[in-house]
C-alpha positions in Angstrom: 17.4 71.4 95.7 20.5 72.0 93.6 23.7 73.6 94.8 22.8 77.0 93.4 19.6 77.2 95.5 21.6 76.0 98.5 24.3 78.6 97.9 21.7 81.4 97.8 20.1 80.2 101.1 23.4 79.7 102.8 24.4 83.4 102.3 21.2 84.5 104.2 21.4 81.7 106.8 25.0 82.7 107.5 23.9 86.0 108.9 20.9 84.6 110.6 22.9 81.8 112.3 26.1 83.6 113.2 24.8 87.2 113.7 25.2 90.6 112.2 28.8 91.2 113.6 30.2 88.1 112.0 28.3 88.8 108.8 29.9 92.3 108.7 33.3 90.7 108.9 32.6 88.2 106.1 34.0 89.2 102.7 32.8 86.2 100.7 31.0 82.9 101.3 30.4 80.2 98.7 29.6 76.5 98.4 31.6 74.2 96.2 31.5 70.4 96.1 30.3 70.2 99.8 32.9 72.7 101.0 31.6 76.0 102.4 34.4 78.6 101.9 34.2 81.6 104.1 36.6 84.6 103.7 36.8 86.8 106.8 38.4 90.2 107.4 39.4 89.7 111.1 42.3 87.3 112.0 41.0 86.8 115.5 37.5 85.9 114.1 39.1 83.4 111.7 40.7 81.7 114.7 37.5 81.6 116.7 35.4 80.3 113.8 38.0 77.6 112.9 37.4 76.1 116.3 33.6 76.2 115.7 33.5 75.1 112.1 32.0 71.6 112.8 29.2 73.2 114.8 28.6 75.8 112.1 28.3 73.2 109.4 25.8 71.2 111.6 23.6 74.3 112.3 23.6 75.4 108.7 22.7 71.9 107.5 19.9 71.7 110.0 18.4 74.9 108.7 18.9 73.7 105.1 17.2 70.4 105.9 20.1 68.5 104.1 23.7 67.6 104.7 24.9 69.7 101.8 27.9 71.2 103.8 30.6 68.6 104.5 33.3 70.9 105.6 33.7 74.6 106.4 36.9 76.2 105.2 37.8 79.5 107.0 40.2 81.8 105.2 
């Protein structure tokens, strides 16, 4: 699979993996060179997800069936 296909799947997996409330607070999510960039509206949610970003990358990679996400960048 190429990065465009992964990017499309990641957007839907983000909501499935992290839930509706977090998805509602997500402004933008995109994959670039192994970095998953996530823009969030809530400062407190940013802090929470920063602490969980390794776990998030692991869970998304499991669902994708590939280690396409190297790092999650929360903004």
